[in-house]
N, CA and C of each residue as an Amber inpcrd file, in Angstrom:
protein
   309
   0.7010000  -1.3680000   0.1000000  -0.0320000   0.0860000  -0.2360000
   0.8390000   1.2450000  -0.1190000   1.8200000   1.3230000   0.6470000
   2.9390000   2.2450000   0.7100000   3.5760000   2.6320000  -0.7310000
   3.6250000   1.7240000  -1.4720000   3.9780000   1.8300000  -2.8820000
   3.0430000   2.6650000  -3.5290000   1.7520000   2.7600000  -3.1950000
   0.7180000   3.5640000  -4.1910000   0.3640000   4.4610000  -3.5770000
   1.4560000   5.6910000  -3.6290000   1.0250000   6.9750000  -3.6360000
   0.4710000   8.0560000  -4.6480000  -0.4360000   8.8730000  -4.1230000
  -0.6800000  10.0520000  -5.0990000   0.0270000  10.6780000  -5.5170000
   0.1070000  10.7640000  -6.7800000   1.1800000  11.6330000  -7.3630000
   0.4480000  12.7120000  -7.6940000   0.0110000  13.8910000  -6.9470000
  -0.4410000  14.9920000  -6.9650000   0.4710000  16.0690000  -7.6040000
   0.7780000  16.5830000  -8.6490000   1.7720000  17.6610000  -8.5620000
   1.3820000  18.9810000  -8.0160000   2.1120000  19.9170000  -7.5050000
   1.7170000  21.3790000  -7.1320000   2.9420000  22.2710000  -7.4710000
   2.3740000  23.7410000  -7.6000000   3.4720000  24.6900000  -7.8550000
   4.4160000  24.8820000  -6.6600000   5.6350000  24.7850000  -7.2070000
   6.6150000  24.9000000  -5.9530000   6.7780000  26.6880000  -5.9370000
   6.6420000  27.2630000  -6.9400000   7.0500000  28.5070000  -6.9840000
   5.7900000  29.2610000  -8.0370000   5.5220000  30.5500000  -7.5760000
   4.7640000  30.9310000  -8.4120000   5.4840000  32.3430000  -9.2700000
   5.2610000  31.9090000 -10.5730000   5.8210000  32.7460000 -11.5800000
   5.0950000  33.9550000 -11.9090000   5.1250000  35.1620000 -11.3880000
   3.8290000  36.2170000 -11.3720000   3.6630000  36.6540000 -12.9820000
   4.9220000  36.5480000 -13.7760000   4.5440000  36.6310000 -15.3820000
   3.5740000  35.9060000 -15.7370000   3.6430000  34.5870000 -15.5210000
   2.5680000  33.6040000 -15.9710000   1.2050000  33.6520000 -15.4570000
   1.1970000  34.2580000 -14.2400000  -0.4050000  34.5860000 -13.7890000
  -0.7000000  35.8890000 -14.4050000   0.1970000  36.7300000 -14.5990000
  -0.2600000  37.9810000 -15.3770000  -0.8230000  37.7750000 -16.7940000
  -0.0850000  36.9200000 -17.6010000  -0.4700000  36.1850000 -19.0170000
  -1.7690000  35.6280000 -18.9620000  -2.2940000  34.6860000 -18.0240000
  -3.4030000  34.0710000 -17.6180000  -4.4810000  34.9080000 -17.3810000
  -4.2390000  35.5290000 -16.4430000  -5.3350000  36.5360000 -16.2140000
  -5.2300000  37.6560000 -16.9060000  -4.5910000  38.2250000 -18.0710000
  -4.9130000  39.1350000 -18.7090000  -5.7300000  38.7480000 -20.1370000
  -5.2930000  37.4910000 -20.0640000  -5.8710000  36.6370000 -21.4240000
  -7.6040000  36.1880000 -21.1660000  -7.7220000  36.0980000 -20.1250000
  -8.9150000  35.7350000 -19.4780000  -9.6040000  36.9660000 -19.1120000
  -9.1300000  38.3490000 -19.1580000  -9.7540000  39.3110000 -19.2270000
 -10.2820000  39.8610000 -20.3390000  -9.3110000  39.4570000 -21.3920000
  -9.5920000  39.6430000 -22.7060000 -10.4200000  38.8960000 -23.7150000
 -10.8630000  38.0300000 -22.9180000 -11.6210000  36.9020000 -23.6890000
 -12.8000000  36.3720000 -22.9740000 -13.2840000  36.9120000 -21.8270000
 -14.1950000  36.7000000 -21.0270000 -13.9530000  35.3700000 -20.4630000
 -14.3420000  34.2820000 -21.3410000 -14.3870000  32.8810000 -20.9190000
 -13.6930000  32.0420000 -21.8850000 -12.9910000  31.0460000 -21.2420000
 -12.4260000  30.2600000 -22.1360000 -12.4060000  28.6580000 -21.6060000
 -12.1960000  27.8150000 -22.4130000 -11.5990000  26.3240000 -21.9640000
 -10.1780000  26.0940000 -21.8020000  -9.9680000  25.0960000 -20.8420000
  -8.5260000  25.0650000 -20.4920000  -7.8180000  24.8910000 -21.3360000
  -8.0520000  24.0060000 -22.4750000  -7.1240000  23.8690000 -23.5730000
  -6.5930000  24.8950000 -24.2900000  -7.7790000  25.6420000 -24.6110000
  -7.3020000  27.0770000 -25.3630000  -6.7510000  27.8420000 -24.4120000
  -7.0790000  27.9900000 -23.3060000  -6.2340000  28.9680000 -22.4620000
  -4.8490000  28.3670000 -22.5100000  -4.2500000  27.2780000 -22.3120000
  -2.9280000  26.6730000 -22.2370000  -2.4450000  26.7870000 -23.7390000
  -2.8420000  27.1200000 -24.5800000  -2.4290000  27.0620000 -26.1430000
  -2.3890000  28.8910000 -26.3670000  -3.0780000  29.3100000 -25.9010000
  -3.1540000  30.9520000 -26.3410000  -1.9650000  31.2420000 -25.2520000
  -1.6300000  30.8370000 -23.9680000  -0.7350000  31.3190000 -23.0110000
   0.8000000  30.6210000 -23.6270000   0.8170000  29.9300000 -24.4090000
   1.8200000  29.1500000 -24.7810000   2.4460000  28.4810000 -23.8770000
   1.6520000  27.4860000 -23.1290000   1.8790000  26.8160000 -22.2570000
   1.5950000  25.5430000 -22.4170000   2.4040000  24.3270000 -21.6010000
   1.7840000  23.0560000 -21.9650000   0.7010000  22.7160000 -20.7450000
  -0.2650000  21.9480000 -21.3460000  -1.6020000  21.9150000 -20.6090000
  -1.4230000  21.4440000 -19.1920000  -0.3170000  20.5030000 -18.7450000
  -0.2620000  20.3980000 -17.4190000   0.2630000  21.4510000 -16.5720000
   1.1220000  22.3610000 -16.9090000   1.4800000  23.3690000 -16.0750000
   0.4080000  24.4140000 -16.0750000  -0.2170000  24.4510000 -17.1810000
  -1.4100000  25.3950000 -17.1360000  -2.4420000  25.0680000 -16.0340000
  -2.7250000  23.8510000 -15.9360000  -3.7980000  23.3450000 -15.1580000
  -3.0860000  23.4250000 -13.6940000  -1.7330000  23.2440000 -13.3000000
  -1.1710000  23.8040000 -12.0210000  -1.7800000  25.3740000 -11.5270000
  -1.4730000  26.2060000 -12.7080000  -1.7610000  27.2480000 -12.4160000
  -3.5220000  27.7460000 -12.3580000  -4.0440000  26.9510000 -13.1000000
  -5.3490000  27.1510000 -13.1420000  -5.9930000  26.6310000 -11.7490000
  -5.5490000  25.5770000 -11.1940000  -5.7510000  25.2360000  -9.6350000
  -5.2460000  26.0990000  -8.5540000  -4.2710000  26.4850000  -8.6680000
  -3.8700000  27.6730000  -7.8670000  -4.7260000  29.0220000  -7.9800000
  -4.7560000  29.3740000  -8.9900000  -5.7730000  30.5210000  -9.1780000
  -7.3190000  30.2780000  -8.8640000  -7.7430000  29.2650000  -8.6890000
  -8.8570000  29.1090000  -8.4880000  -9.0050000  28.7960000  -6.7520000
  -8.0140000  28.1160000  -6.1930000  -7.7560000  28.1070000  -4.7140000
  -7.7980000  29.5890000  -4.2910000  -6.9890000  30.5480000  -5.0390000
  -6.9190000  31.9480000  -4.3780000  -8.0940000  32.3780000  -5.0800000
  -9.3660000  32.0860000  -5.3530000 -10.3650000  32.8040000  -5.7740000
 -10.3030000  33.9050000  -7.1070000  -9.5130000  33.8010000  -7.6830000
  -9.1790000  34.5480000  -8.7920000  -9.9340000  34.4310000 -10.2540000
 -10.1460000  32.9790000 -10.0050000 -10.9370000  32.3040000 -11.3650000
 -12.0230000  31.2970000 -10.7310000 -12.6110000  31.1050000 -11.6880000
 -14.0050000  30.0320000 -11.2080000 -14.1800000  29.3290000 -12.4970000
 -14.6180000  28.1540000 -12.3040000 -15.0900000  27.0880000 -13.2270000
 -16.7700000  27.2810000 -13.4760000 -17.1130000  27.3680000 -14.5760000
 -18.4190000  27.2770000 -15.1200000 -18.7260000  26.3480000 -16.3910000
 -20.0040000  25.7020000 -16.3050000 -20.5510000  24.7560000 -17.1050000
 -21.2710000  25.7410000 -18.4250000 -20.8080000  25.5220000 -19.5690000
 -21.4690000  26.2200000 -20.4990000 -22.6210000  25.4180000 -21.0590000
 -23.2580000  25.8990000 -21.8780000 -24.3100000  25.1760000 -22.6660000
 -24.0970000  23.9260000 -23.1520000 -23.0820000  23.7850000 -24.1220000
 -22.5500000  22.3390000 -24.0440000 -22.0890000  21.3980000 -23.1460000
 -22.4200000  21.5090000 -21.9910000 -21.9820000  20.9040000 -20.9200000
 -20.4880000  20.8210000 -20.6820000 -19.5960000  21.8620000 -20.9760000
 -18.2090000  21.8160000 -21.1910000 -17.9310000  22.9580000 -19.8930000
 -16.5560000  22.3520000 -19.4930000 -16.1010000  23.1430000 -18.5010000
 -15.3810000  24.4170000 -19.0050000 -15.8610000  25.7010000 -18.6040000
 -15.1110000  27.2210000 -18.8470000 -14.4540000  27.8160000 -17.9090000
 -13.5840000  28.6510000 -17.9490000 -12.7390000  29.2940000 -17.0550000
 -13.3860000  30.9490000 -17.0790000 -13.5790000  31.4080000 -16.0040000
 -13.8130000  33.0010000 -16.0400000 -13.0430000  33.5820000 -14.6360000
 -12.8820000  34.8630000 -14.9550000 -12.5630000  35.6810000 -13.5880000
 -13.2830000  35.8970000 -12.8070000 -12.9290000  35.9790000 -11.6870000
 -14.0100000  36.3080000 -10.7180000 -13.6200000  37.8840000 -10.5390000
 -14.6450000  38.5000000  -9.4440000 -14.4940000  39.8320000  -9.1610000
 -13.0590000  40.3180000  -8.5940000 -12.6720000  39.2520000  -7.7990000
 -11.1950000  39.4790000  -7.3470000 -10.0370000  39.4650000  -8.6030000
 -10.3430000  38.7900000  -9.3660000  -9.5810000  38.2250000 -10.4240000
  -9.4700000  39.9290000 -11.2700000 -10.5280000  40.1980000 -11.7880000
 -10.9030000  41.4680000 -12.5020000  -9.8260000  42.7610000 -11.6140000
 -10.1110000  42.5650000 -10.7080000  -9.7990000  43.6710000  -9.5510000
  -8.0670000  43.7720000  -9.8010000  -7.6930000  42.3930000  -9.6000000
  -6.3290000  42.1990000  -9.9080000  -5.5820000  42.6960000 -11.2370000
  -6.6420000  42.2060000 -12.2120000  -6.0320000  42.8890000 -13.3630000
  -5.9450000  44.2020000 -13.6750000  -7.1310000  45.0160000 -12.8640000
  -7.1500000  46.2970000 -13.1340000  -6.0760000  46.9040000 -12.6640000
  -5.8290000  46.9960000 -11.2210000  -4.7500000  47.4000000 -10.3080000
  -3.6040000  46.8810000 -10.6110000  -3.1460000  45.9380000 -11.0950000
  -1.6380000  45.4450000 -11.1640000  -1.2800000  45.3350000 -12.3820000
  -2.1260000  44.5630000 -13.3070000  -1.8750000  44.0410000 -14.6520000
  -1.9950000  44.9920000 -15.9690000  -3.0720000  45.7960000 -15.6500000
  -3.5530000  46.5430000 -16.8920000  -2.4430000  47.6740000 -17.2830000
  -2.1930000  47.5460000 -18.7400000  -0.6140000  48.3030000 -19.1200000
  -1.1440000  49.8590000 -19.0720000  -2.3510000  50.0440000 -19.0110000
  -2.8090000  51.7080000 -18.9380000  -2.2570000  52.2140000 -17.7380000
  -2.7160000  51.3940000 -16.6850000  -2.6170000  51.7960000 -15.2660000
  -1.0130000  51.9410000 -14.6330000  -0.2890000  51.0870000 -15.9180000
   1.2140000  50.9990000 -15.4960000   1.8360000  52.2990000 -16.1460000
   1.1370000  52.7280000 -17.3700000   1.7280000  54.0980000 -17.7720000
   1.3750000  55.5280000 -17.2360000   0.1830000  55.4760000 -16.6620000
  -0.4660000  56.4140000 -15.6610000   0.4250000  56.5020000 -14.7120000
   0.8120000  55.4440000 -13.8050000   2.0390000  55.6010000 -12.6600000
   3.0380000  56.0600000 -13.0050000   3.5580000  55.7120000 -14.2050000
   4.8630000  56.1560000 -14.6810000   4.8870000  57.6200000 -14.7220000
   3.9000000  58.0840000 -15.5890000   3.7050000  59.5440000 -15.7830000
   3.8120000  60.3540000 -14.4600000   2.7910000  59.8670000 -13.3610000
   2.7550000  60.6350000 -12.1470000   3.9950000  60.5460000 -11.6150000
   5.0080000  59.6520000 -11.4000000   6.1520000  59.5500000 -11.1960000
   7.3160000  60.2760000 -11.5270000   7.1830000  60.5600000 -12.8960000
   7.6600000  61.4720000 -13.6170000   7.5630000  62.9300000 -12.9930000
   6.2600000  63.3410000 -13.2760000   6.0240000  64.4380000 -12.8930000
   6.1900000  64.7790000 -11.4020000   6.4010000  63.9730000 -10.3420000
   6.5250000  64.2630000  -9.1600000   7.9000000  64.7400000  -9.0140000
   8.6640000  64.3640000  -9.6300000  10.0940000  64.7770000  -9.4400000
  10.7110000  66.4460000  -9.6770000
């Protein structure tokens, strides 16, 4: 029995560039299937699944069933807030302009 262990992979380290890529793509596309998300992010499916599980655990995304009975991913309110506050490129440039003007 000890030889039969569950082999559940987990993320050892969070790459925030990858999180940004996933959240940004979901923000721009509203809802996506896991395979399409992995392809769009240029990631392997297994690695993308690890990030999906982590993002779901952090309540940044949630899974919903579409009309065809397929599972799709969407951003939660917390995920949209993260995108608008941290990952939105327009906010980045606005902050940079304010920093330059403050000098």
